[in-house]
N, C-alpha and C positions, 0 to 999 in steps of 0.2 A: 559414603558422607567423606567429603574434603577438609583436612583438616583448617587447622583453625590457620600456623604461616599458611598453609597451599594459597587460601581466599580473601587474606589481607592484605594484600595488595589492592584483590578487585576493592574492597570494602573498601579501601585510604581513597580510590579512583573515584567512584563513586561518591561516598560521602563529595569531598572538595569540589564535584560535578554541580550538586546536588544544592550543598551550601551558596557556591557561586551563583547558581541561578536564582533562587528563591530564596538565598538570606538564613542562616543559622537559628535563628527564634523560629520562621516559618517551616524551616526543612522535620519534615515527621519522618522517624524510624520507617516507616513504612515505605516512605520513595523512596528513600537509601534503600533501602531492599530491592525494591523495584529496579533500580537502576543494577542492580552489584545481582544480581536472576536472581536473587531471596525468594521467602514466604518472610514475610512482619516476626512471622513467630522465631522463625526459623534465627538472624538474623541476631541476637545475641545472647547465643553458642559461641559467637564471637568478641562481640564485643560490650563492656562494661555497664558502658554511657554514653550517650548523645553527645554529653558535656568532650568525657574521655575521649569519642572519637573526633570531634572537633581537635585536640591535642595533639589527638595522634596522623592526624595532618598537615598541623602546623607545622611540629616540626620534623616530622621525612620532610615536607616538603622543606625545609631551612635545609635540614644536615645534603637533602643534594642537590638545593641554591650555594651551601658552601666546597660541597662534592669541587662541581665549575669552578669556581673560582683557586679553590687551592692546588689546584689539576695543571690549574694552569701559571699562578705563579708555581710553581715549580718547573714548570715546562721553558720562560721564561724569567728565569728567575737575576740574569746578570742586567734587565732589562726594564724599568719602573713607568716608562711611556708603553708599552707592550704589550706589558698585562695588564695595565689598567685599558688598550684597547683591544684588549681579547674576552680580557672579564666583563666587556660591559656588549662585546659582538658575542659570546659565545651564549649568557646569558641571558639573553633578550633573544637570542632564534630560540631556543629554551622557554622562553614565559609563547613568543607566538607559535611554534607549532603548540605549546603542551602538552611538550616532554612530562615534565607529572603540572596535572591536574592540581594536584595543592598547592602549585606554582601562583592560583588563582586568590588565593587569600595568602600572599607572601610575607604582608607587611601589615603595623596596627593600624583597626579599623576601631571605633568604638564598641564595633558588636562584637569583636572578639573579647574588651576589655570585659563587659561586663556580664560575657558567657561564659567563661574559665573560668576555674575560682581561682585564690588569693598563689597557690605553690603554684598551681600551671602555670598563668601570667605570671610568676616570674621567673619563673622555669624559660617560660617563648620569649619572653623579654630580655637575656638573659642571650639566647640562641641568635637573637633578632640585632642586637649591637653588636657583636662578636662578630657576622658576619659586616654590621660596617664597617669596620675595623680594620675590613680586610681592604676594604674602601681608601681611606682616611691612609690606614699605613702606606697605599700604592700612592699618595697622592705627596703623603708625605715626605719617601724614598724618593720621591720624581723632580722633584725641588731641591733635592743636601743632590740630590747629585745633578740638578742644573741643568737632566731634559723636559722642565715644569718652570712658569714662568710663577713667581710669586704669588699667589691667591691665600681668599681666607678655606679653608679644608673641608669646615664643621662644614660651611654651603657648598660647597661644590660637590660633599662626600654626596647629599644630602639631595641634589637638585638631578643626580648621578640616579641614587633608587628614587625617587620620584615618577623619573622616565620609566621605571622599570617597572615598575610596581603599578604606573596602568596602561602600558603597553595595551593587550591582554580588552583593556577595556573596551577598547574601538577596533582594531586592527580582527582584520576579516581578511581567512585564508581567500574565497573569493574573489578578491579585491586586487587593484590594477597591479601593485608590490608584492614582492615574498617577500615571508620572514628575512630574505636572509640579506632584502638589499634594504627593508626597514629595518634591520639591527646598523647595518652600514649606514648607513647614514645617521642613525645615532651617536652608533660610534664617535664617527670623524667630531660630531658636530658637538659631541661634550668634550673630548678628544682633546680634537685641531685646537682651539683658545688658547688653549695653556701649555701646546710645544713652546718651543722658546727658538728655537730649528720647524718650518712648516712647512718645508722642503719634504722631509722625516714624516708626513704622513701618508702623501704619495707612497712611501713601503708599507705603513702601515695595509694599507687597503691593499696593496697592491698582495700583498700575505695570506689574505681571506678570501681574495677575488678570486686568486688563481690556485690555491688547498683548499678553501671549503671547511674546512674540519665541523664535525657535524656537534651538540652537545651529549647526541646521544652515543658517541663514541671519541673521548676527548685521548684516546691511549697517541694512535695517531702523530700527535704532540710532543708526546712527553722526553721527545731528546735534546728540542730547541732550546736555546737561553737569549 
């Protein structure tokens, strides 16, 4: 029998997909077990409860998303505009490609609120707020540096997060546009209107179209600034 640590990624992946497809309350542990290639009885050796599993999926996805943002911010630490553009692009590529299935459940839904225990809800909201704060900080720093025009930082951040949250609902890999093309369109649409120097948008576009780093491997952009 494989260890709990070995099975955990497979179970989290299966749970995220099942929760996204049928909803938390409708999902059964038998369905999750089947999706993970396990028997219904065996899955309880690896999980405490369905609620704990939802919490683990949400927090694991949040850590993955934060990892993308933190890597991009470090890579482009001298340019808030580059940070924001690449953060949107990288996150959207990851969401479209379902690099981490937990991103299907990335943000608040009423179902999550009623499903999680008060303590788990508190911890999830704290992680979600930390994630959103990165986008607010990039916007605020961009305005202070003169890269961005004055704007409502809270509304802009939530506009960006809303686009990220819903992209998996309508994006189809077999559609006419690739994940990279859809991500680039959104990055240009969301960052372009903020730029004081509109000519810089073509520079940003060139950075992703010429090198096209993927969210699965951000190490290749770690030395840029």
